[in-house]
C-alpha positions as CSV (number, residue, x, y, z in Angstrom):
1,M,-64.7,61.8,-51.6
2,K,-65.4,59.2,-54.4
3,K,-62.8,56.5,-54.8
4,T,-61.8,55.7,-58.4
5,P,-61.0,52.0,-58.9
6,L,-57.4,51.2,-59.7
7,M,-58.3,49.6,-63.1
8,I,-59.9,52.9,-64.3
9,L,-56.8,54.9,-63.2
10,L,-54.4,52.5,-64.9
11,S,-56.6,52.4,-68.0
12,A,-56.8,56.2,-68.2
13,A,-53.0,56.3,-67.9
14,G,-52.7,53.9,-70.8
15,I,-51.3,51.1,-68.6
16,S,-52.5,47.6,-69.4
17,L,-52.2,44.9,-66.8
18,S,-52.5,42.0,-69.2
19,P,-52.5,41.4,-72.9
20,F,-54.8,38.4,-72.4
21,V,-57.6,39.4,-69.9
22,L,-58.5,42.1,-67.5
23,A,-56.9,41.5,-64.1
24,D,-60.2,41.0,-62.4
25,G,-61.5,38.8,-65.2
26,G,-64.4,41.2,-65.9
27,K,-65.3,43.1,-69.0
28,P,-64.5,46.7,-69.5
29,D,-67.3,49.2,-68.9
30,A,-66.2,51.4,-71.8
31,P,-65.6,50.3,-75.4
32,L,-62.2,48.8,-76.1
33,T,-59.6,51.3,-77.4
34,A,-57.6,50.5,-80.6
35,T,-54.6,49.5,-78.4
36,A,-56.9,47.2,-76.3
37,N,-58.3,45.7,-79.5
38,V,-54.7,44.9,-80.8
39,K,-53.8,43.4,-77.5
40,A,-57.0,41.3,-77.4
41,D,-56.3,40.1,-81.0
42,K,-52.7,39.2,-80.0
43,A,-54.0,37.4,-76.9
44,E,-56.5,35.4,-78.9
45,K,-53.8,34.4,-81.4
46,A,-51.5,33.4,-78.6
47,E,-54.2,31.2,-77.0
48,K,-55.0,29.6,-80.3
49,A,-51.3,28.9,-80.9
50,I,-50.9,27.4,-77.4
51,H,-53.9,25.1,-77.9
52,A,-52.7,24.1,-81.4
53,M,-49.2,23.3,-80.1
54,L,-50.5,21.2,-77.2
55,D,-53.0,19.3,-79.5
56,Q,-50.2,18.6,-82.0
57,W,-47.9,17.5,-79.1
58,H,-50.5,14.9,-78.1
59,N,-50.9,13.9,-81.8
60,D,-47.2,13.5,-82.2
61,A,-47.1,11.0,-79.3
62,A,-49.9,9.0,-80.7
63,R,-48.0,8.7,-84.0
64,A,-44.6,8.3,-82.4
65,D,-43.4,11.4,-84.3
66,R,-40.2,12.7,-82.8
67,A,-41.4,16.2,-83.3
68,Y,-43.0,15.6,-80.0
69,F,-39.8,16.4,-78.2
70,D,-39.3,19.6,-80.2
71,K,-42.3,21.0,-78.3
72,L,-40.3,20.8,-75.1
73,T,-37.9,23.5,-74.0
74,E,-34.3,22.5,-73.5
75,N,-34.8,22.7,-69.7
76,A,-38.3,21.1,-69.7
77,V,-39.4,18.8,-66.9
78,F,-41.9,16.0,-67.4
79,I,-43.5,14.5,-64.3
80,G,-45.3,11.2,-64.9
81,T,-47.7,9.2,-62.9
82,D,-45.2,6.9,-61.2
83,P,-43.5,8.3,-58.0
84,D,-40.1,7.9,-59.7
85,E,-41.1,9.7,-62.9
86,R,-39.5,13.1,-62.8
87,W,-37.5,13.6,-66.0
88,T,-35.5,16.4,-67.6
89,R,-36.0,16.6,-71.3
90,A,-33.0,14.5,-72.1
91,E,-34.0,11.8,-69.5
92,F,-37.6,11.8,-70.9
93,I,-36.4,11.3,-74.4
94,K,-34.2,8.4,-73.3
95,W,-37.1,6.8,-71.3
96,S,-39.5,7.3,-74.2
97,E,-37.3,5.8,-76.8
98,P,-38.8,2.2,-76.7
99,F,-42.3,3.6,-77.1
100,F,-41.3,5.8,-80.1
101,Q,-39.4,2.9,-81.7
102,R,-42.5,0.7,-81.8
103,G,-44.3,3.3,-83.9
104,K,-46.9,4.3,-81.3
105,A,-46.1,6.0,-78.0
106,W,-49.3,6.9,-76.0
107,T,-52.6,8.4,-76.9
108,F,-54.1,11.3,-75.0
109,H,-57.5,12.8,-76.1
110,V,-58.3,16.1,-74.5
111,R,-61.7,16.4,-72.8
112,Q,-61.1,19.9,-71.7
113,R,-58.3,22.4,-71.2
114,H,-57.9,25.7,-69.4
115,L,-55.3,28.3,-70.1
116,K,-54.2,31.1,-67.7
117,P,-51.7,33.5,-69.3
118,D,-49.4,35.6,-67.3
119,F,-49.5,39.4,-67.5
120,S,-46.5,39.7,-69.9
121,G,-47.9,37.4,-72.6
122,K,-44.7,35.3,-72.6
123,W,-45.9,32.3,-70.7
124,A,-49.1,30.6,-69.5
125,W,-50.2,27.9,-67.1
126,F,-52.6,25.3,-68.3
127,D,-54.5,22.3,-67.0
128,E,-56.2,19.6,-69.0
129,Q,-58.4,16.5,-68.5
130,L,-57.5,13.6,-70.7
131,D,-58.7,10.3,-71.9
132,T,-55.6,8.2,-72.0
133,D,-54.2,4.6,-72.2
134,L,-54.1,4.8,-68.4
135,G,-57.7,5.9,-68.1
136,L,-58.9,9.4,-67.1
137,C,-55.9,11.6,-66.3
138,Q,-55.3,15.2,-65.5
139,A,-52.3,17.3,-66.3
140,S,-51.0,20.7,-65.7
141,G,-48.1,22.6,-67.2
142,V,-46.4,25.8,-68.1
143,V,-45.7,26.9,-71.7
144,V,-43.3,29.6,-72.6
145,L,-42.9,31.8,-75.7
146,T,-39.6,31.1,-77.4
147,A,-38.0,32.4,-80.6
148,K,-39.4,29.2,-82.2
149,G,-43.0,29.6,-80.8
150,W,-44.7,28.2,-77.8
151,K,-43.0,25.3,-76.0
152,I,-43.7,23.2,-72.9
153,D,-41.4,24.0,-70.0
154,H,-43.1,21.9,-67.3
155,Y,-45.7,19.1,-67.6
156,Q,-47.2,17.0,-64.8
157,L,-49.5,14.0,-65.5
158,S,-51.6,12.3,-62.9
159,I,-54.2,9.6,-62.9
160,S,-57.6,10.8,-61.7
161,V,-59.1,9.0,-58.8
162,K,-62.6,9.6,-57.4
163,N,-62.6,10.6,-53.7
164,E,-64.6,7.6,-52.7
165,L,-61.8,5.4,-54.0
166,I,-59.0,7.0,-52.1
167,E,-59.2,4.6,-49.1
168,P,-59.0,1.4,-51.1
169,L,-56.2,3.0,-53.2
170,K,-54.3,3.9,-50.1
171,K,-54.3,0.3,-49.1
172,L,-53.0,-0.8,-52.5
173,T,-50.2,1.8,-52.5
174,A,-49.2,1.5,-48.8
175,E,-46.5,-1.0,-49.6
176,L,-44.9,1.1,-52.4
177,P,-41.3,2.1,-51.8
178,A,-40.6,5.7,-51.3
179,A,-39.7,7.8,-54.3
180,K,-36.1,8.2,-55.1
181,K,-34.6,11.1,-53.1
182,T,-32.9,13.9,-55.0
183,P,-29.4,15.0,-53.9
């Protein structure tokens, strides 16, 4: 008895696993249906909107535009490069104030970015490689679709270190105090 792949059965039943991509990342064997075309268009628009929001977020920081903080959800968390840098949105705004007051916060230029949307189309993971004031950094985060568009819910920034530099770096950081413990 010939086994029919699950994707074909779901497709025949009119069930889509993702508005962004096929679950297996492959291309369909058959032409896209009208519904699939609409979903693909919606997915493409969402991806463009996410990229545009993230690019503008970085531009806002470079110009010390307070619209930067509007791109964070109310419950957003920002994790910086220092072991003690884990901020809620409110804490991050307070910490950032001196940078924004001087008229230039920080400058991040995106080398590359990857998006991975969830199946519902309401949130996505991303990672990006950045040229920054700190040197080469990498970041990852989660964006969510809100009534006001895409917003950052979680962002984690880290400084990139080549593997061959890990041992000397470990010696430099061995004396650092432990990060603050959370209650």
